[in-house]
C-alpha positions as CSV (number, residue, x, y, z in Angstrom):
1,M,-10.4,5.6,17.6
2,K,-7.7,4.0,15.6
3,K,-6.3,6.2,12.9
4,I,-4.8,4.6,9.8
5,A,-3.3,6.5,6.9
6,V,-3.9,4.9,3.5
7,I,-1.6,6.3,0.9
8,V,-2.4,5.9,-2.7
9,G,0.8,5.0,-4.6
10,H,1.9,7.4,-7.3
11,N,-0.3,10.3,-8.4
12,S,-2.7,11.5,-11.0
13,K,0.0,12.6,-13.4
14,Y,2.6,9.9,-12.9
15,Q,0.3,6.9,-12.3
16,G,2.9,4.1,-11.8
17,A,2.7,0.7,-13.3
18,M,0.1,-0.2,-15.8
19,G,-1.6,-3.6,-15.4
20,N,-2.5,-6.0,-18.2
21,L,-6.1,-4.7,-18.1
22,G,-4.8,-1.2,-18.7
23,V,-5.6,0.0,-15.1
24,S,-2.7,2.0,-13.4
25,E,-1.6,1.7,-9.9
26,F,-3.0,5.1,-9.1
27,V,-6.4,4.4,-10.5
28,L,-6.8,1.0,-9.0
29,N,-5.4,2.0,-5.6
30,T,-7.6,5.1,-5.4
31,A,-10.6,2.9,-5.8
32,I,-9.4,0.5,-3.2
33,A,-8.6,3.3,-0.7
34,N,-12.1,4.7,-1.3
35,V,-13.7,1.3,-0.6
36,L,-11.7,1.0,2.6
37,E,-12.6,4.5,3.8
38,A,-16.3,3.8,3.1
39,H,-16.2,0.4,4.8
40,F,-14.8,1.7,8.0
41,R,-16.7,5.0,8.1
42,D,-18.8,4.1,11.1
43,S,-16.3,2.0,13.0
44,E,-13.6,2.4,15.6
45,Y,-11.1,2.7,12.7
46,K,-10.7,6.1,11.0
47,I,-9.2,5.7,7.6
48,K,-7.8,8.8,6.0
49,V,-6.8,8.6,2.3
50,F,-3.7,10.5,1.2
51,H,-2.7,11.3,-2.4
52,R,0.7,12.4,-3.6
53,L,1.1,15.8,-5.4
54,P,1.1,15.5,-9.2
55,V,4.6,16.9,-9.5
56,K,7.6,15.3,-11.1
57,S,9.9,15.6,-8.1
58,Y,9.7,12.5,-5.9
59,T,11.3,14.4,-3.1
60,K,8.7,17.2,-3.2
61,Q,6.0,14.6,-3.2
62,M,7.4,12.8,-0.2
63,K,8.0,16.0,1.8
64,D,4.5,17.2,1.3
65,L,2.9,13.8,1.8
66,S,4.9,13.1,5.0
67,K,4.0,16.5,6.4
68,R,0.3,15.7,6.0
69,V,0.5,12.1,7.2
70,N,2.6,13.1,10.3
71,K,0.0,15.8,11.1
72,Y,-2.7,13.2,11.0
73,D,-0.7,11.1,13.5
74,P,-1.8,7.6,12.5
75,I,-1.1,4.3,14.2
76,V,0.3,3.0,10.9
77,A,0.6,4.3,7.3
78,M,-0.1,1.8,4.5
79,S,0.9,2.6,1.0
80,L,-1.0,0.8,-1.8
81,H,0.8,-0.3,-4.9
82,F,1.3,-3.2,-7.3
83,N,4.5,-4.4,-8.9
84,A,5.5,-3.7,-12.5
85,S,6.7,-6.7,-14.5
86,A,8.0,-7.2,-18.0
87,S,8.2,-10.9,-17.3
88,K,5.9,-13.5,-15.8
89,A,6.7,-12.7,-12.2
90,T,3.9,-13.3,-9.8
91,G,3.2,-12.9,-6.1
92,H,2.7,-10.6,-3.3
93,E,5.1,-8.9,-0.9
94,V,5.1,-6.3,1.8
95,L,7.9,-3.8,2.4
96,Y,8.8,-2.3,5.8
97,L,11.6,-0.3,7.3
98,K,14.4,-2.6,8.6
99,G,14.8,-2.1,12.3
100,S,11.2,-1.0,12.9
101,K,9.6,-3.5,15.2
102,K,6.1,-2.1,14.7
103,G,6.7,-1.9,11.0
104,L,7.7,-5.5,10.9
105,K,4.7,-6.5,13.0
106,Y,2.2,-4.7,10.7
107,A,4.0,-6.0,7.6
108,K,3.7,-9.6,8.9
109,R,0.0,-9.1,9.5
110,L,-0.7,-7.8,6.1
111,D,1.4,-10.5,4.5
112,E,-0.6,-13.1,6.4
113,S,-3.9,-11.6,5.1
114,F,-2.5,-11.7,1.6
115,D,-1.5,-15.3,2.2
116,K,-5.0,-16.2,3.3
117,H,-7.0,-14.3,0.7
118,L,-4.9,-14.2,-2.5
119,S,-4.0,-17.3,-4.5
120,N,-0.7,-15.9,-5.8
121,R,2.6,-16.9,-4.3
122,D,4.1,-15.3,-1.2
123,R,7.3,-13.4,-2.0
124,N,7.6,-12.6,1.7
125,L,8.6,-9.4,3.5
126,K,11.1,-7.0,2.1
127,P,13.1,-4.8,4.5
128,I,14.0,-1.3,3.3
129,K,17.4,-0.4,4.6
130,G,18.0,3.0,3.0
131,R,16.4,6.3,1.9
132,N,17.4,5.7,-1.7
133,E,15.7,2.2,-2.0
134,R,12.3,1.7,-3.5
135,G,9.9,3.9,-1.5
136,G,12.7,4.7,0.9
137,Q,11.8,8.3,1.5
138,L,8.3,7.3,2.5
139,F,9.7,5.1,5.3
140,F,12.2,7.6,6.5
141,R,10.0,10.7,6.5
142,I,6.8,9.4,8.1
143,V,6.9,9.1,11.9
144,A,4.4,6.2,12.2
145,P,5.3,2.7,11.1
146,V,5.0,2.4,7.3
147,I,4.2,-0.6,5.2
148,L,4.1,-0.7,1.5
149,A,1.7,-3.3,0.0
150,E,2.5,-5.0,-3.3
151,P,-0.3,-7.6,-3.6
152,F,0.4,-8.7,-7.2
153,F,2.4,-7.9,-10.4
154,S,1.1,-6.0,-13.3
155,N,0.7,-9.1,-15.5
156,E,-1.6,-10.6,-12.8
157,E,-4.0,-7.6,-12.8
158,A,-6.7,-9.3,-15.0
159,E,-6.8,-12.3,-12.7
160,I,-6.9,-10.2,-9.5
161,L,-9.5,-7.8,-10.8
162,N,-11.7,-10.4,-12.5
163,K,-11.5,-13.2,-10.0
164,N,-10.0,-12.1,-6.8
165,F,-10.9,-8.4,-6.3
166,N,-13.2,-9.0,-3.3
167,N,-10.4,-11.2,-1.8
168,L,-8.0,-8.4,-2.2
169,I,-10.4,-6.0,-0.4
170,E,-11.0,-8.6,2.3
171,A,-7.3,-8.9,2.9
172,Y,-6.9,-5.2,3.5
173,I,-10.0,-5.2,5.7
174,E,-8.8,-8.1,7.7
175,F,-5.4,-6.4,8.2
176,I,-7.0,-3.2,9.4
177,E,-9.2,-5.1,11.8
178,S,-6.1,-6.7,13.3
179,I,-4.8,-3.4,14.4
């Protein structure tokens, strides 16, 4: 059995970016995580969905989350997000911890799946170097390799959800099946 931690970005109280359809990161990625968990229910992949505590302290969220994920002991932890944008930025990117060979390997695989299934531009891989960078505590507290998925920007939400939602799900499925 291959255990994968799927982490829903943000939490029920602090829901992250709001897309141009009015759907938050938390709501959308909870739905995606649930689809992935159901899809792999009777397979060699065991998907466990993790949610962050609805508390204001990011550090408390990360301490609690990392404790639960580390206890689960997954092959990889994938955090689901989408980028906020006040401009017309577009594209997908995957973050990983600089120096983590396995993290880089998984980030490349997910980026390749996004390249294949999403029509927005490839913003490439983004290495996280420090604990204080975007999502940094997640990368430094979880023992397993961590990747953070940003498949689109908030201004692309309508296009992704109305035209490419199945493609987005397929990209995540293909990535998981590559593990």
